[in-house]
C-alpha positions in Angstrom: -239.4 90.2 43.8 -235.9 91.2 42.7 -235.7 92.8 39.2 -233.8 91.2 36.3 -231.0 93.8 36.9 -230.1 92.4 40.3 -226.8 90.7 41.0 -226.0 88.2 43.7 -223.4 89.3 46.2 -221.8 88.0 49.4 -223.2 90.8 51.5 -225.8 90.0 54.2 -228.5 92.6 54.8 -229.3 94.0 58.2 -231.6 91.8 60.2 -231.3 88.9 57.8 -228.8 86.9 59.9 -227.1 84.2 57.8 -230.2 82.9 56.0 -229.2 84.3 52.6 -227.3 86.8 50.6 -228.8 90.1 49.5 -229.1 91.2 45.9 -227.1 94.3 44.9 -228.1 96.3 41.9 -226.1 98.2 39.4 -227.8 101.3 40.8 -226.2 100.6 44.2 -222.8 100.3 42.7 -223.4 103.6 40.8 -224.5 105.4 44.0 -221.5 104.2 45.9 -219.2 105.5 43.1 -221.1 108.8 42.8 -221.9 108.2 39.1 -225.0 107.5 37.1 -226.2 103.9 36.6 -225.3 104.1 32.8 -221.8 105.3 33.6 -221.3 102.4 36.1 -222.6 99.9 33.5 -220.3 101.2 30.8 -217.3 101.3 33.2 -217.8 97.7 34.3 -217.9 96.6 30.7 -214.6 98.3 30.0 -216.0 100.9 27.7 -213.0 103.1 26.6 -215.2 106.2 26.6 -215.3 106.2 30.4 -212.4 108.3 31.9 -209.9 106.1 33.7 -210.4 107.8 37.1 -214.1 107.3 36.8 -213.8 103.7 35.8 -211.5 103.1 38.7 -214.0 104.6 41.2 -216.7 102.3 39.8 -214.4 99.3 40.0 -213.5 100.1 43.6 -217.2 100.5 44.6 -218.0 97.2 42.9 -215.2 95.4 44.7 -216.2 96.9 48.1 -219.7 95.6 47.6 -218.5 92.3 46.2 -220.5 92.9 43.0 -220.7 90.0 40.6 -222.2 90.4 37.2 -225.2 88.2 36.6 -225.0 87.2 32.9 -228.4 85.6 33.0 -230.0 88.8 34.1 -228.1 90.8 31.5 -229.2 88.3 28.9 -232.8 88.6 30.0 -232.6 92.4 29.6 -230.8 92.7 26.3 -230.9 89.3 24.7 -227.1 89.3 24.8 -224.6 88.1 27.4 -221.5 89.8 26.2 -219.7 86.6 25.3 -218.4 85.6 21.9 -216.8 82.5 20.6 -213.6 82.1 18.7 -213.0 78.7 17.0 -209.5 78.3 15.4 -208.1 75.2 13.7 -205.1 74.8 16.1 -204.1 76.6 19.3 -200.7 74.8 19.7 -199.3 76.5 16.7 -197.8 80.0 16.9 -199.9 81.8 14.3 -203.4 80.7 15.2 -202.5 81.2 18.9 -201.3 84.7 18.3 -204.4 85.4 16.1 -206.7 84.2 18.9 -205.0 86.4 21.4 -205.4 89.4 19.1 -209.1 88.7 18.7 -209.5 88.3 22.5 -207.7 91.7 23.1 -210.0 93.4 20.6 -213.1 91.9 22.1 -212.0 93.2 25.5 -211.9 96.7 24.2 -215.6 96.4 23.5 -216.4 94.9 26.9 -216.8 91.4 25.5 -215.4 88.1 26.9 -214.3 85.3 24.6 -214.5 81.6 24.7 -211.6 80.3 22.6 -211.6 76.7 21.3 -209.7 74.7 18.7 -211.4 72.6 16.0 -208.4 70.4 15.4 -209.5 70.5 11.7 -212.1 67.9 12.7 -215.6 68.0 11.4 -216.9 66.5 14.6 -215.2 69.2 16.6 -216.5 71.9 14.4 -220.1 70.5 14.7 -219.8 70.2 18.5 -218.5 73.8 18.9 -221.2 75.3 16.8 -224.0 73.2 18.3 -223.1 73.2 22.0 -221.1 76.4 22.4 -222.1 78.9 19.8 -225.8 78.3 19.8 -226.2 78.0 23.6 -223.5 80.2 25.2 -222.4 82.9 22.8 -223.9 86.0 21.2 -221.9 85.1 18.1 -218.8 83.3 16.8 -215.7 84.1 14.9 -215.1 80.8 13.1 -212.3 79.2 11.0 -214.0 76.5 8.9 -212.3 73.5 7.4 -214.9 70.8 7.1 -218.4 72.3 7.4 -220.3 74.1 4.8 -221.9 77.6 5.2 -225.4 76.0 5.3 -224.3 73.6 8.0 -222.8 76.4 10.0 -226.1 78.4 9.8 -228.1 75.5 11.0 -225.8 74.4 13.8 -225.2 77.9 15.1 -228.9 78.3 15.8 -229.1 81.5 13.8 -226.4 83.2 15.9 -224.2 85.7 14.0 -221.0 84.2 12.5 -217.9 85.8 11.0 -215.6 83.5 9.0 -211.9 83.5 8.9 -210.5 82.5 5.5 -213.8 81.0 4.1 -213.4 78.3 1.5 -216.1 79.8 -0.7 -215.8 82.8 -3.0 -219.4 83.7 -2.1 -219.8 82.9 1.6 -223.1 83.3 3.4 -221.4 85.1 6.2 -219.1 88.1 6.6 -215.5 86.9 6.0 -212.1 88.2 7.0 -209.4 86.7 4.8 -205.7 86.7 5.3 -203.8 88.4 2.4 -203.1 85.2 0.6 -202.9 86.3 -3.0 -201.3 89.7 -2.5 -199.0 88.5 0.2 -197.7 85.5 -1.7 -197.2 87.7 -4.8 -195.2 90.1 -2.7 -193.1 87.2 -1.3 -192.1 86.0 -4.8 -191.5 89.6 -6.0 -189.1 90.0 -3.1 -187.2 86.9 -3.9 -186.8 88.0 -7.5 -185.8 91.5 -6.4 -183.0 90.1 -4.3 -181.7 88.1 -7.2 -183.4 84.7 -7.0 -184.1 83.0 -10.3 -184.8 79.4 -9.4 -187.5 79.6 -6.8 -189.1 76.7 -4.9 -192.6 77.2 -3.3 -193.1 74.8 -0.3 -196.5 73.9 1.1 -198.7 74.1 -2.0 -199.3 71.8 -4.9 -199.5 74.5 -7.5 -201.5 74.6 -10.8 -200.0 71.3 -12.0 -201.5 69.3 -9.1 -204.0 66.7 -10.2 -206.8 65.1 -8.3 -204.9 61.8 -7.9 -202.1 63.5 -6.1 -199.7 63.4 -9.1 -198.5 66.4 -11.1 -198.9 67.0 -14.8 -195.8 66.2 -16.6 -194.0 64.8 -13.6 -192.4 62.1 -15.8 -190.4 64.9 -17.3 -188.3 66.5 -14.7 -188.0 70.2 -15.1 -190.5 70.3 -17.9 -191.6 74.0 -18.2 -195.0 75.5 -18.5 -196.3 78.9 -19.6 -198.1 80.4 -16.5 -200.5 82.2 -18.8 -201.9 79.0 -20.2 -205.7 78.5 -19.4 -205.0 75.3 -17.5 -202.6 77.2 -15.3 -204.7 80.4 -14.9 -206.0 79.0 -11.6 -208.6 81.2 -10.0 -208.6 81.9 -6.3 -212.4 81.2 -6.1 -213.6 78.4 -3.9 -210.0 77.6 -2.9 -208.1 76.8 0.2 -205.5 79.1 1.8 -202.7 77.2 0.1 -204.4 77.4 -3.2 -204.9 81.1 -2.9 -201.3 81.6 -1.9 -200.2 79.5 -4.9 -202.3 81.7 -7.1 -200.5 84.8 -5.8 -197.2 83.1 -6.6 -198.4 82.4 -10.2 -199.3 86.1 -10.6 -195.7 87.1 -9.7 -194.1 84.5 -11.9 -196.3 85.6 -14.8 -195.6 89.3 -14.3 -191.8 88.6 -14.2 -192.0 86.3 -17.3 -190.7 83.4 -15.3 -191.9 79.9 -16.3 -192.8 77.3 -13.8 -191.7 73.7 -13.9 -192.8 70.4 -12.4 -190.4 71.2 -9.5 -191.6 74.7 -8.7 -194.2 73.7 -6.2 -193.6 71.2 -3.4 -196.8 70.3 -1.4 -196.7 69.1 2.2 -199.3 66.9 3.8 -198.5 68.4 7.2 -197.6 72.0 7.8 -195.4 71.4 10.9 -191.7 71.9 11.9 -190.7 68.3 11.9 -192.0 67.6 8.4 -190.5 70.8 7.2 -187.1 70.0 8.7 -187.1 66.7 6.8 -187.9 68.5 3.6 -185.1 71.0 4.3 -182.6 68.2 4.7 -183.7 66.5 1.4 -183.5 69.9 -0.4 -180.0 70.4 0.9 -178.9 66.9 -0.3 -180.3 67.7 -3.8 -178.4 71.1 -3.8 -175.2 69.3 -2.8 -175.7 66.6 -5.4 -175.8 63.9 -2.7 -179.2 62.6 -3.7 -179.0 61.1 -7.1 -182.8 61.1 -7.6 -183.3 64.7 -6.5 -186.7 63.9 -5.2 -188.3 64.8 -1.9 -190.1 61.9 -0.2 -192.9 62.5 2.2 -195.4 60.2 3.9 -198.5 59.5 1.8 -197.2 61.3 -1.2 -195.3 60.3 -4.4 -191.7 61.6 -4.5 -191.5 65.1 -5.9 -188.7 66.6 -8.0 -186.4 69.2 -6.5 -184.2 71.6 -8.5 -180.4 71.3 -7.9 -180.0 75.0 -8.4 -182.7 76.4 -6.1 -181.6 79.8 -4.9 -184.9 81.0 -3.3 -187.6 79.4 -1.2 -191.0 80.7 -0.3 -192.8 78.7 2.4 -196.6 78.9 2.9 -196.1 79.6 6.6 -193.4 80.8 8.9 -193.6 77.5 10.8 -192.6 75.7 7.6 -189.9 78.2 6.9 -188.3 77.8 10.3 -188.3 74.0 9.9 -186.9 74.1 6.4 -184.1 76.5 7.5 -183.2 74.1 10.3 -183.1 71.2 7.9 -180.9 73.1 5.5 -178.5 74.1 8.4 -178.4 70.4 9.5 -176.7 69.7 6.2 -174.4 72.7 6.0 -176.5 74.8 3.6 -176.2 78.5 4.6 -179.2 80.8 4.6 -179.0 83.3 3.0 -175.6 82.8 1.3 -176.6 79.5 -0.5 -180.3 80.0 -0.6 -182.7 82.7 0.5 -185.9 81.9 2.5 -189.1 83.8 3.1 -192.1 82.8 5.1 -195.7 83.9 5.6 -197.6 84.9 8.8 -195.3 87.1 10.9 -195.0 84.9 14.0 -192.8 86.2 16.8 -190.4 83.3 16.6 -189.2 84.5 13.2 -187.6 87.6 14.7 -185.4 85.5 17.0 -184.3 82.6 14.7 -180.8 82.4 13.3 -180.9 83.8 10.7 -183.9 85.9 11.5 -186.8 85.2 9.1 -188.0 87.5 6.3 -191.8 87.2 6.3 -195.1 88.4 4.9 -196.6 89.5 8.2 -200.4 89.5 8.5 -201.6 92.5 10.5 -203.3 90.6 13.2 -204.5 93.8 14.9 -206.3 94.7 11.7 -207.7 91.2 11.2 -209.0 91.1 14.8 -210.5 94.6 14.6 -212.3 93.8 11.4 -213.6 90.4 12.7 -214.9 91.8 16.0 -216.4 94.9 14.3 -218.3 92.8 11.7 -219.6 90.4 14.4 -220.7 93.2 16.7 -222.6 94.8 13.8 -224.4 91.6 13.2 -225.2 91.1 16.9 -226.5 94.6 17.4 -228.3 94.9 14.0 -229.7 91.4 13.3 -232.3 92.7 10.9 -230.1 95.0 8.8 -230.4 92.9 5.7 -226.8 93.8 4.9 -225.1 91.5 2.3 -222.1 89.5 3.6 -218.8 91.4 3.2 -215.4 89.9 2.3 -212.5 91.9 3.8 -208.8 91.2 3.4 -206.5 92.0 6.3 -203.5 94.2 5.8 -200.0 92.8 5.6 -196.4 94.0 5.7 -193.2 92.6 4.1 -190.6 92.4 6.9 -187.1 92.0 5.5 -184.7 90.2 7.8 -181.5 88.2 7.5 -182.9 85.1 5.7 -183.0 87.1 2.4 -180.3 89.6 2.9 -177.4 89.5 0.5 -174.3 88.9 2.6 -171.7 91.6 2.4 -168.1 90.6 1.8 -165.6 91.5 4.5 
């Protein structure tokens, strides 16, 4: 009877004719490579501790023997199959796609394979992924939630370890890796102020004046000002979405610089995509040029929002929004950075090649991926540790480019 460590191969043993394929063990691969079984196992899992020359000998031996890892056998031995899941809201957007790639690269360093799926910000999709993929196929999951609660995640995942990306709760039930929403947004506003902007527009978040019915406090008074230190505006970042936490970081900067906010400081967007942002950019341009008498931005499903005529700096919640806004401004002859300066958030590669190139708050995706995979592996390997859930914020960097540079006179 073959042991659980055996692996099916295409080799036919002597005297067996063509009736079936033999089973080749890890020990046979190790013997052919002239190494120990443990070294062969580590090499085939991509363990960086194995010398490159040794790893290559093992791989050559495995190829010659047509070795194929039997995940079922591995799972029987260890209870793990070396596969983790990654569930991200959208894979057809630059930032989540780049983040997924970073996590996959980090997982490979630890000999893990990844199953990457998108939730499409759909509760049904999130439930399906947790129930059918995480609980049945994966050792654990790195999960970006939008519609399911921590309790639902725990039940649907069948007890498998979970690491959340940007949890919606201030006290999540799982280890959580957050993007640097508050500190990054604060740095973005600080930067705009430092390069001379005094009339700043924040695009993509409703801000502290947003009310539950979709209107904003005082919207009947265009440019009514508010003290950001008022209790009603001292919005906490607890139990908040990404946009709320980034708006909170903006408020921190405005308060520290003694800059009041108005009903036109924050401009929410129902969709964070390029086309919607381009439309917003065009409407802002018309307001700046005095072509729009109402000076209000109209978006599907939302009441018109006031826009300042004298905006000189724009912070967008994502780089995708920023690139769309800059295109909309350019469509109407508004020059960035001469007429208005623009900064984004995320650090997607497209921002380096746009014209002008985009200043951004760049999330360190390598750090985010390393932290997420490390936390997940710790939970997989130490299921009974009793360790309390940790909340870790990824690092970021302000990358200054042309979109906020002060043009030099020639």
